[in-house]
C-alpha positions in Angstrom: 0.0 0.0 0.0 1.4 3.4 -1.0 1.1 6.0 1.7 -0.9 9.2 1.0 1.0 12.2 -0.3 1.7 14.7 2.5 1.7 18.5 2.1 4.9 20.1 1.1 7.3 21.3 3.7 6.7 25.0 2.7 2.9 24.6 3.4 3.6 23.0 6.7 6.0 25.8 7.7 3.5 28.5 6.7 0.8 26.8 8.8 3.1 26.6 11.8 4.1 30.2 11.4 0.4 31.3 11.2 -0.4 29.3 14.4 2.6 30.9 16.1 1.4 34.4 15.4 -2.2 33.6 16.4 -1.0 32.2 19.7 1.1 35.3 20.2 -1.9 37.6 19.6 -3.9 35.4 21.9 -1.6 35.7 24.9 -1.2 39.5 24.2 -4.9 39.9 24.5 -5.0 37.6 27.5 -2.4 39.6 29.5 -3.9 43.1 28.6 -0.5 44.6 29.0 -0.5 48.5 29.1 3.0 49.8 28.3 1.9 53.3 27.5 3.3 54.8 30.8 6.5 53.0 30.3 6.5 54.2 26.7 6.1 57.9 27.6 7.8 58.2 31.0 10.7 55.8 30.8 11.4 55.8 27.1 10.1 59.4 26.6 8.6 58.5 23.3 5.5 60.2 21.9 2.3 58.6 23.0 1.5 56.7 19.9 -1.1 54.1 20.8 -0.5 51.6 17.9 3.2 51.6 18.6 2.6 51.1 22.3 0.3 48.2 21.4 2.9 46.5 19.3 5.5 47.0 22.0 3.2 45.1 24.4 3.9 41.9 22.4 7.4 41.9 23.8 6.5 42.4 27.4 7.9 39.8 29.7 4.4 38.8 30.8 3.5 38.0 27.2 6.8 36.3 26.3 6.7 34.0 29.3 3.9 32.1 27.6 6.4 30.9 25.1 8.5 29.1 27.7 6.2 26.0 27.7 6.2 26.0 23.9 10.0 26.1 23.7 10.3 23.4 26.4 7.6 21.3 24.7 9.3 21.6 21.3 12.7 20.7 22.8 11.4 17.6 24.6 9.3 16.5 21.7 12.2 16.8 19.4 14.4 14.7 21.7 11.7 12.1 22.2 11.1 11.9 18.4 14.8 11.4 17.7 15.1 8.8 20.4 12.0 7.0 19.2 13.2 6.9 15.6 16.7 5.8 16.7 15.3 2.9 18.7 12.6 2.0 16.2 15.0 1.7 13.2 18.1 0.7 15.3 20.0 3.8 14.1 23.5 4.4 15.4 22.7 7.7 17.2 20.0 10.4 17.7 21.5 12.6 15.0 20.7 9.8 12.5 17.1 9.9 13.8 17.1 13.7 13.3 18.3 13.3 9.7 15.5 10.8 9.1 12.9 13.2 10.5 14.3 16.0 8.3 14.2 13.6 5.3 10.5 12.9 5.9 9.7 16.5 6.3 11.0 17.2 2.8 7.9 15.5 1.4 9.4 13.8 -1.7 12.3 16.1 -2.2 15.8 14.5 -2.6 17.6 14.8 0.7 20.3 12.2 0.3 22.3 10.7 -2.6 23.9 7.3 -2.4 25.8 5.2 -4.9 25.3 1.5 -4.3 26.5 -1.9 -5.5 26.4 -5.2 -3.7 29.5 -4.4 -1.7 28.5 -0.8 -0.8 25.0 -1.8 0.3 26.5 -4.1 2.9 29.1 -1.7 4.1 27.1 1.5 4.0 23.7 0.2 5.3 24.4 1.0 8.9 25.8 4.4 8.3 23.2 5.7 5.7 19.7 6.6 6.8 18.5 6.3 3.2 19.8 2.7 2.9 18.8 1.7 6.4 15.3 3.0 6.4 14.3 4.2 2.9 13.4 7.2 0.8 12.9 9.8 -0.2 16.4 10.0 -1.7 18.5 9.4 -4.8 20.3 6.1 -5.4 22.8 5.5 -8.2 23.0 1.8 -9.3 26.3 0.9 -10.8 26.6 -0.7 -14.2 26.2 -4.5 -14.1 23.9 -4.4 -11.1 20.1 -4.4 -10.5 18.3 -3.4 -7.3 15.1 -4.7 -5.7 13.0 -2.3 -3.6 10.2 -2.8 -1.1 7.4 -0.7 0.2 5.8 -1.6 3.5 7.7 -4.9 3.6 6.5 -6.0 0.1 8.1 -6.1 -3.3 7.8 -2.8 -5.0 9.9 -2.6 -8.2 13.3 -3.5 -9.8 15.8 -0.7 -10.5 18.3 -1.1 -13.4 21.6 0.6 -13.6 21.5 4.4 -13.3 20.0 7.1 -11.0 16.6 6.6 -9.4 14.6 8.6 -6.9 13.2 6.5 -4.1 9.7 7.2 -3.0 8.8 8.0 0.6 9.7 5.0 2.8 10.7 3.0 -0.3 13.4 0.6 1.0 16.4 -0.6 -1.1 16.1 -4.3 -0.2 18.8 -6.0 -2.3 21.4 -5.2 -5.0 22.2 -8.1 -7.3 25.4 -8.6 -9.3 24.6 -9.5 -12.9 28.2 -10.5 -13.8 29.0 -14.2 -14.1 29.9 -15.5 -10.7 32.5 -18.2 -9.8 32.7 -20.1 -6.6 35.0 -23.0 -5.6 35.2 -25.4 -2.7 38.3 -27.4 -1.7 38.3 -30.9 -0.2 34.5 -31.5 -0.4 34.0 -34.8 1.6 32.3 -37.6 -0.4 31.1 -40.9 1.0 31.2 -43.8 -1.6 28.8 -46.7 -1.8 31.2 -48.9 0.1 31.5 -46.5 3.0 34.9 -44.9 2.2 35.4 -41.1 2.5 37.2 -39.3 -0.3 37.5 -35.6 -1.1 37.3 -33.6 -4.3 37.8 -30.0 -5.6 34.5 -28.4 -6.8 34.1 -25.3 -8.9 31.0 -23.8 -10.6 30.3 -20.7 -12.8 26.8 -19.2 -12.9 24.8 -16.0 -13.3 21.3 -14.6 -13.1 19.2 -15.5 -16.1 19.5 -13.0 -18.9 16.2 -13.6 -20.5 15.4 -13.2 -24.2 17.1 -9.8 -24.7 20.7 -10.0 -26.0 23.5 -7.8 -24.6 23.9 -4.4 -26.3 26.2 -1.4 -25.8 23.5 0.5 -24.0 22.5 -2.6 -21.9 25.5 -4.9 -21.5 23.9 -6.9 -18.7 20.3 -7.7 -19.6 18.3 -9.6 -17.0 15.0 -11.4 -16.6 12.9 -9.5 -14.1 11.3 -12.7 -12.7 14.7 -14.2 -12.2 16.0 -11.1 -10.4 13.0 -11.0 -8.1 13.3 -14.7 -7.3 17.1 -14.5 -6.7 16.6 -11.5 -4.4 14.5 -13.5 -2.0 16.7 -16.6 -1.8 17.9 -16.6 1.8 18.8 -19.6 4.0 19.8 -19.5 7.7 22.8 -21.7 8.2 23.8 -23.6 11.3 26.4 -21.0 12.3 23.9 -18.2 12.3 24.9 -16.6 9.0 22.5 -16.1 6.1 23.2 -17.6 2.7 22.0 -15.5 -0.2 21.5 -16.4 -3.9 25.2 -16.1 -4.5 25.9 -18.9 -2.0 23.0 -21.1 -3.0 24.5 -22.7 -6.1 27.7 -23.9 -4.4 25.7 -25.2 -1.4 23.4 -27.1 -3.8 26.4 -28.4 -5.8 28.0 -29.8 -2.6 24.8 -31.7 -1.6 24.2 -33.1 -5.1 27.8 -34.2 -5.5 27.6 -36.1 -2.2 24.4 -37.7 -3.3 25.8 -38.8 -6.7 29.1 -40.1 -5.3 27.1 -42.3 -2.9 26.0 -44.4 -5.9 29.6 -45.3 -6.9 32.0 -47.9 -5.4 35.5 -46.6 -4.7 37.0 -48.9 -7.4 34.7 -47.4 -10.0 35.9 -43.9 -9.2 39.6 -44.5 -8.6 40.4 -47.4 -10.9 37.7 -48.1 -13.5 37.8 -51.5 -15.2 37.8 -50.2 -18.8 40.6 -47.8 -19.9 38.1 -45.6 -21.7 36.0 -45.0 -18.6 36.2 -41.5 -17.1 34.4 -41.4 -13.7 35.1 -37.7 -13.2 33.3 -36.9 -16.5 30.4 -39.1 -15.5 30.2 -37.3 -12.1 30.4 -33.9 -13.8 27.8 -34.6 -16.4 25.3 -35.9 -13.9 26.0 -33.1 -11.4 25.6 -30.5 -14.2 22.3 -31.9 -15.3 20.8 -32.0 -11.8 22.2 -28.7 -10.6 21.1 -26.8 -13.7 17.5 -28.0 -13.1 17.6 -26.9 -9.4 19.1 -23.5 -10.1 16.6 -22.8 -12.9 13.8 -22.7 -10.4 15.4 -19.7 -8.7 16.3 -17.8 -11.9 20.0 -18.8 -12.1 21.8 -20.1 -15.3 24.5 -22.7 -14.7 27.5 -22.0 -17.0 30.1 -24.6 -16.0 30.9 -27.3 -13.5 34.5 -28.4 -12.6 35.4 -31.4 -10.4 39.0 -31.8 -9.5 41.0 -35.0 -8.8 39.6 -37.4 -6.2 41.7 -37.8 -3.1 41.7 -40.4 -0.3 42.9 -40.0 3.3 46.5 -41.2 3.7 45.7 -44.2 5.8 43.1 -45.4 3.3 45.4 -44.6 0.4 48.1 -46.8 1.9 45.7 -49.6 2.5 44.3 -49.3 -1.0 47.8 -49.3 -2.6 48.7 -52.5 -0.6 45.4 -54.0 -1.7 46.1 -53.3 -5.4 49.8 -54.4 -5.0 48.6 -57.8 -3.6 46.0 -58.1 -6.3 48.4 -57.3 -9.1 51.0 -59.6 -7.7 48.4 -62.4 -7.6 47.4 -61.6 -11.2 51.1 -61.8 -12.2 51.5 -65.2 -10.5 48.4 -66.5 -12.2 49.6 -65.3 -15.6 53.0 -66.9 -15.0 51.5 -70.2 -14.1 49.2 -70.0 -17.1 52.3 -69.3 -19.3 54.2 -72.3 -17.9 51.3 -74.6 -18.4 50.9 -73.4 -22.0 54.7 -73.9 -22.6 54.5 -77.5 -21.2 51.5 -78.1 -23.3 53.2 -76.9 -26.4 56.3 -79.0 -25.5 54.2 -82.1 -25.2 52.6 -81.4 -28.6 56.0 -80.9 -30.2 57.3 -84.2 -28.7 54.2 -86.0 -29.9 54.7 -84.5 -33.4 58.4 -85.6 -33.4 57.5 -89.1 -32.4 54.9 -89.3 -35.2 57.4 -87.9 -37.7 60.0 -90.5 -36.7 57.5 -93.4 -37.0 56.4 -92.1 -40.4 60.0 -91.9 -41.5 60.7 -95.5 -40.4 57.6 -96.8 -42.1 58.6 -95.0 -45.3 62.0 -96.6 -45.1 60.6 -100.1 -44.6 58.1 -99.7 -47.4 60.9 -98.5 -49.7 63.2 -101.4 -48.8 60.4 -103.9 -49.4 59.7 -102.3 -52.8 63.4 -102.7 -53.8 63.7 -106.2 -52.3 66.4 -105.2 -49.9 64.9 -106.8 -46.8 68.1 -108.4 -45.5 69.4 -105.2 -43.9 66.0 -104.1 -42.5 67.5 -103.2 -39.1 70.1 -101.0 -40.6 67.6 -99.3 -42.9 65.3 -98.5 -40.0 68.3 -97.2 -38.0 69.3 -95.0 -40.9 65.9 -93.5 -41.2 65.8 -92.9 -37.5 69.1 -91.1 -37.6 68.0 -89.0 -40.6 64.9 -87.8 -38.7 66.9 -87.0 -35.6 69.2 -85.0 -37.7 66.3 -83.0 -39.3 64.9 -82.4 -35.8 68.3 -81.3 -34.6 68.6 -78.9 -37.4 65.1 -77.4 -36.9 65.9 -77.0 -33.2 69.3 -75.3 -34.0 71.5 -77.8 -32.0 75.1 -77.4 -31.2 77.7 -78.2 -33.8 78.9 -81.3 -31.8 75.5 -82.9 -31.8 75.0 -82.3 -35.5 78.5 -83.8 -36.2 77.7 -87.0 -34.3 74.4 -87.5 -36.0 76.0 -87.0 -39.4 78.8 -89.5 -38.6 76.2 -92.1 -37.5 74.4 -91.6 -40.8 77.5 -92.1 -42.9 78.5 -95.3 -41.0 75.0 -96.7 -41.4 75.1 -96.0 -45.2 78.5 -97.7 -45.7 77.2 -100.8 -44.0 79.5 -100.5 -41.0 78.8 -103.0 -38.3 79.8 -100.3 -35.7 77.0 -98.8 -33.7 77.4 -95.4 -32.2 75.9 -95.0 -28.8 75.6 -91.5 -27.3 76.4 -91.4 -23.7 75.8 -88.3 -21.5 79.1 -86.5 -21.2 81.0 -89.0 -23.6 82.5 -87.5 -26.8 84.0 -90.8 -28.4 82.0 -93.5 -30.2 81.7 -96.9 -28.6 82.1 -100.0 -30.8 79.5 -102.8 -30.5 80.3 -106.1 -32.3 
């Protein structure tokens, strides 16, 4: 409700002056002072009745009637200043007097104040205009917008520039339209498996701009609904401080990050199974989606979210490193045993293949001997084929020169029909004759 317009200060002063003279005339007539004898005998002035009548206004018997008025005015002034000081919690009675003078100006500018978010907080206690309200002139800095109240209710939004506040119009809040950045270090997070970790959190946001693009004349456009909603975002914290719209995004981000991290196991966050997995990106994307939806309800646009590296307490980190060391060592042992088993399997396969090759060579030698009719020296033929296969296997296995030489010598002796058999003995370099 807008208060009724009061008469101007000039009209009030004229009315008071008129009442003062009427009262003076009244007390002059009441006392019926006759100063004509004093006028003619003491002052020796000509007996002029009108002048003597006017002189009676300054007789002490008439002027004494102004003592109660002066006393009443003095005490009323002191009482009014004290009342205003206590009513509006002003620093002193002089501030109350300034407010009374401000009200008596009836809409005239009595005080000028340049305000931003910082100056409003610092100058509120010292400025009557900012502490109580208009009339007065406020200058809103570029990049800011102000919200005013009248009788405790929303009144209007003031853009950057100079504005005359109405009588008792209160400058409630000045909002910064620039992009805001807030960070929090070591935000505690509790994982799904009950382990506490910390993370660095940073966000960038601003009041919603609305449909109007920035221009040279208006570099910081804003949505009036968003400004009004942000102005009334206040939360009483446990320590007794009040969190404003500037604190709300970071507080909301902390809570949502704790909630999201609670769905993850520590292994998924610290050591994902797939090399392409990025748990920080997953946390960031989910946090940005949920936080943007929450802030949109209070007229704030979320511009960016940053989540730093996840950290564990030292004791938990040491235990976790030992766990992974044991786990990796166990994996190495398993891989080593699997490798040895695979090598033995391949060796068995190679041995079986060698045996099959030798048998096949002996069979071919027997079949060839039968085909040529040379069956009398069947034992020598089989031995010769066996030595040939051993030589081939030795060459494929890249043996030492001594082994290859012995195998070649055995093959030559078998081919010449020697009755000497060479027997390889472990550690023996000379052939042994067998009759």
